[in-house]
DSSP file (Angstrom, degrees, kcal/mol; ACC not computed):
  #  RESIDUE AA STRUCTURE BP1 BP2  ACC     N-H-->O    O-->H-N    N-H-->O    O-->H-N    TCO  KAPPA ALPHA  PHI   PSI    X-CA   Y-CA   Z-CA
    1    1 A M              0   0    0      0, 0.0     2,-0.4     0, 0.0     0, 0.0   0.000 360.0 360.0 360.0 139.9   -9.9    6.7   -9.5
    2    2 A H        -     0   0    0      0, 0.0     2,-0.4     0, 0.0     0, 0.0  -0.774 360.0-132.0-100.5 141.6   -9.7    3.1  -10.7
    3    3 A K        -     0   0    0     -2,-0.4     2,-0.4     2,-0.0     0, 0.0  -0.717  17.6-140.4 -86.3 141.7  -10.1    2.0  -14.2
    4    4 A T        -     0   0    0     -2,-0.4     2,-0.4     2,-0.0     0, 0.0  -0.861  14.3-139.8-100.7 138.1  -12.3   -0.9  -14.9
    5    5 A S        -     0   0    0     -2,-0.4    -2,-0.0     1,-0.1     0, 0.0  -0.801  13.1-161.6-101.0 136.5  -11.3   -3.5  -17.4
    6    6 A S        +     0   0    0     -2,-0.4     2,-0.2     2,-0.1    -1,-0.1   0.460  62.7 107.8 -91.0  -1.9  -13.6   -5.1  -19.9
    7    7 A E        -     0   0    0      1,-0.0     2,-0.7     2,-0.0     3,-0.1  -0.543  63.2-143.7 -76.7 140.7  -11.1   -7.9  -20.5
    8    8 A S  S    S-     0   0    0     -2,-0.2    -2,-0.1     1,-0.2    -1,-0.0  -0.919  71.3 -31.2-110.4 112.3  -12.1  -11.2  -19.0
    9    9 A V  S >  S+     0   0    0     -2,-0.7     3,-0.7     1,-0.1    -1,-0.2   0.914  76.2 162.0  49.9  57.5   -9.1  -13.3  -17.7
   10   10 A S  T 3   +     0   0    0      1,-0.2    -1,-0.1    -3,-0.1    -2,-0.1   0.662  64.7  64.6 -79.6 -16.1   -6.6  -11.9  -20.2
   11   11 A N  T 3  S+     0   0    0      2,-0.1    -1,-0.2     0, 0.0    -2,-0.1   0.541  79.6  95.4 -85.2  -6.0   -3.6  -13.0  -18.1
   12   12 A V  S <  S-     0   0    0     -3,-0.7     2,-0.1     1,-0.0     3,-0.0  -0.748  77.8-127.4 -87.4 124.4   -4.4  -16.7  -18.4
   13   13 A P        -     0   0    0      0, 0.0    45,-0.2     0, 0.0    -2,-0.1  -0.389   6.2-135.6 -69.8 148.5   -2.5  -18.4  -21.3
   14   14 A A  S    S+     0   0    0      1,-0.1    44,-1.6    43,-0.1     2,-0.3   0.823  90.5  29.3 -72.3 -31.4   -4.5  -20.3  -23.8
   15   15 A K  E     -A   57   0A   0     42,-0.2     2,-0.3    40,-0.0    42,-0.2  -0.944  67.7-178.5-129.5 151.3   -2.0  -23.1  -23.8
   16   16 A I  E     -A   56   0A   0     40,-2.1    40,-2.9    -2,-0.3     2,-0.0  -0.990  36.1 -94.6-146.9 150.5    0.4  -24.4  -21.1
   17   17 A R  E  >  -A   55   0A   0     -2,-0.3     4,-2.3    38,-0.2    38,-0.2  -0.352  32.9-126.1 -63.9 144.8    3.0  -27.2  -20.9
   18   18 A L  H  > S+     0   0    0     36,-2.0     4,-2.3    34,-0.3     5,-0.2   0.915 109.5  47.9 -60.0 -45.4    1.7  -30.5  -19.5
   19   19 A D  H  > S+     0   0    0     33,-1.9     4,-1.7     1,-0.2    -1,-0.2   0.873 111.9  50.5 -66.4 -35.2    4.3  -30.7  -16.7
   20   20 A K  H  > S+     0   0    0     32,-0.4     4,-2.7     2,-0.2    -1,-0.2   0.886 110.9  48.7 -68.6 -38.7    3.7  -27.1  -15.7
   21   21 A W  H  X S+     0   0    0     -4,-2.3     4,-2.6     2,-0.2     6,-0.2   0.917 109.3  51.6 -67.8 -42.7   -0.1  -27.6  -15.5
   22   22 A L  H  <>S+     0   0    0     -4,-2.3     5,-2.5     1,-0.2     6,-1.1   0.880 114.6  44.4 -61.3 -37.0    0.3  -30.8  -13.4
   23   23 A W  H ><5S+     0   0    0     -4,-1.7     3,-1.4     3,-0.2    -2,-0.2   0.924 113.5  49.0 -71.2 -44.9    2.6  -28.9  -11.0
   24   24 A A  H 3<5S+     0   0    0     -4,-2.7    -2,-0.2     1,-0.3    -1,-0.2   0.842 110.0  51.4 -66.5 -32.5    0.3  -25.8  -10.9
   25   25 A A  T 3<5S-     0   0    0     -4,-2.6    -1,-0.3    -5,-0.2    -2,-0.2   0.415 115.9-119.7 -83.3   2.5   -2.8  -28.0  -10.2
   26   26 A R  T < 5S+     0   0    0     -3,-1.4    -3,-0.2     2,-0.2    -2,-0.1   0.763  75.5 130.5  64.9  30.3   -0.8  -29.6   -7.4
   27   27 A F  S   <S+     0   0    0     -5,-2.5     2,-0.3    -6,-0.2    -4,-0.2   0.796  81.2  27.5 -74.3 -29.0   -0.9  -33.1   -8.7
   28   28 A Y  S    S-     0   0    0     -6,-1.1    -2,-0.2     1,-0.1    -1,-0.2  -0.963  76.9-132.0-132.3 149.6    2.9  -33.1   -8.1
   29   29 A K  S    S+     0   0    0     -2,-0.3     2,-0.3    -3,-0.1    -1,-0.1   0.846  91.2  18.5 -69.9 -35.0    5.0  -31.2   -5.6
   30   30 A T  S  > S-     0   0    0      1,-0.1     4,-1.7    -4,-0.0     5,-0.1  -0.914  72.9-120.9-133.2 160.3    7.6  -30.1   -8.2
   31   31 A R  H  > S+     0   0    0     -2,-0.3     4,-2.7     1,-0.2     5,-0.2   0.834 113.8  60.1 -66.9 -32.3    7.7  -29.8  -11.9
   32   32 A A  H  > S+     0   0    0      2,-0.2     4,-2.2     1,-0.2    -1,-0.2   0.906 105.8  46.3 -62.6 -41.2   10.7  -32.2  -11.9
   33   33 A I  H  > S+     0   0    0      2,-0.2     4,-2.1     1,-0.2    -1,-0.2   0.890 111.9  51.4 -68.6 -38.4    8.5  -34.9  -10.3
   34   34 A A  H  X S+     0   0    0     -4,-1.7     4,-2.2     2,-0.2    -2,-0.2   0.911 109.9  50.3 -62.0 -41.9    5.8  -34.2  -12.8
   35   35 A K  H  X S+     0   0    0     -4,-2.7     4,-2.8     1,-0.2     5,-0.2   0.916 109.3  50.6 -62.4 -43.9    8.3  -34.5  -15.6
   36   36 A Q  H  X S+     0   0    0     -4,-2.2     4,-2.0     1,-0.2    -1,-0.2   0.898 110.9  49.2 -61.8 -41.1    9.6  -37.9  -14.3
   37   37 A S  H  <>S+     0   0    0     -4,-2.1     5,-2.4     2,-0.2     6,-0.7   0.901 112.2  47.7 -66.0 -40.9    6.0  -39.2  -14.1
   38   38 A I  H ><5S+     0   0    0     -4,-2.2     3,-1.4     1,-0.2    12,-0.3   0.947 114.4  45.7 -64.2 -48.8    5.2  -38.1  -17.6
   39   39 A E  H 3<5S+     0   0    0     -4,-2.8    -1,-0.2     1,-0.3    -2,-0.2   0.802 108.3  58.2 -66.2 -28.6    8.5  -39.6  -19.0
   40   40 A G  T 3<5S-     0   0    0     -4,-2.0    -1,-0.3    -5,-0.2    -2,-0.2   0.474 118.1-110.7 -80.2  -2.4    7.9  -42.8  -17.0
   41   41 A G  T < 5S+     0   0    0     -3,-1.4    -3,-0.2    -4,-0.3    -2,-0.1   0.598  85.9 119.1  86.8  12.0    4.5  -43.4  -18.7
   42   42 A K      < +     0   0    0     -5,-2.4     2,-0.5    -6,-0.2    -4,-0.2   0.659  68.3  58.3 -83.0 -15.3    2.3  -42.6  -15.7
   43   43 A V        -     0   0    0     -6,-0.7     7,-0.8    -5,-0.3     2,-0.4  -0.963  66.2-174.3-120.1 127.9    0.6  -39.7  -17.4
   44   44 A H  E     -B   49   0B   0     -2,-0.5     2,-0.5     5,-0.2     5,-0.2  -0.911  11.5-155.8-118.9 148.5   -1.3  -40.0  -20.7
   45   45 A C  E >  S-B   48   0B   0      3,-2.8     3,-1.2    -2,-0.4    -2,-0.0  -0.987  82.4 -10.2-124.9 120.5   -2.9  -37.3  -22.7
   46   46 A D  T 3  S-     0   0    0     -2,-0.5    -1,-0.1     1,-0.2     3,-0.1   0.844 130.4 -56.4  57.6  36.4   -5.7  -38.2  -25.0
   47   47 A G  T 3  S+     0   0    0      1,-0.2     2,-0.3    -3,-0.0    -1,-0.2   0.510 120.4  94.0  80.7   5.1   -5.0  -41.9  -24.4
   48   48 A A  E <  S-B   45   0B   0     -3,-1.2    -3,-2.8     1,-0.0    -1,-0.2  -0.912  82.9 -96.2-129.1 155.2   -1.4  -41.8  -25.5
   49   49 A R  E     -B   44   0B   0     -2,-0.3     2,-0.3    -5,-0.2    -5,-0.2  -0.402  47.9-163.2 -66.1 147.1    2.0  -41.2  -23.8
   50   50 A S        -     0   0    0     -7,-0.8    -9,-0.2   -12,-0.3    -7,-0.1  -0.793  18.9-112.4-128.8 168.4    3.1  -37.6  -23.9
   51   51 A K    >   -     0   0    0     -2,-0.3     3,-1.7     1,-0.1   -33,-0.2  -0.712  31.5-116.9 -95.4 154.3    6.2  -35.5  -23.5
   52   52 A P  T 3  S+     0   0    0      0, 0.0   -33,-1.9     0, 0.0   -32,-0.4   0.797 115.0  57.5 -59.4 -27.4    6.5  -33.0  -20.6
   53   53 A S  T 3  S+     0   0    0    -36,-0.2     2,-0.1   -35,-0.2   -18,-0.0   0.404  75.0 130.3 -86.9   4.0    6.6  -30.2  -23.1
   54   54 A K    <   -     0   0    0     -3,-1.7   -36,-2.0   -37,-0.1     2,-0.5  -0.382  58.5-130.0 -61.7 129.6    3.3  -31.1  -24.8
   55   55 A E  E     -A   17   0A   0    -38,-0.2     2,-0.3    -2,-0.1   -38,-0.2  -0.706  26.6-167.8 -83.0 124.5    1.1  -27.9  -25.0
   56   56 A I  E     -A   16   0A   0    -40,-2.9   -40,-2.1    -2,-0.5     2,-0.4  -0.865  18.2-125.2-113.0 150.7   -2.4  -28.5  -23.7
   57   57 A T  E     -A   15   0A   0     -2,-0.3     2,-0.2   -42,-0.2   -42,-0.2  -0.794  24.4-129.9 -94.8 133.1   -5.4  -26.2  -24.1
   58   58 A L              0   0    0    -44,-1.6    -1,-0.0    -2,-0.4     0, 0.0  -0.542 360.0 360.0 -81.0 144.9   -7.1  -25.1  -21.0
   59   59 A G              0   0    0     -2,-0.2    -1,-0.2     0, 0.0   -45,-0.0   0.419 360.0 360.0 114.3 360.0  -10.8  -25.4  -20.6
């Protein structure tokens, strides 16, 4: 018998690193390339340059 869970998407983190999200969403082939682009000023978050470790909220 299987248990049914009433939790909705509990495995998804509320926040994720910017470089990790860009890699997971396949904007970049590797996290290293995503990091280089962020550090090079090609990626902005809320209109400002960001660090690769910036925590972004999903949704």
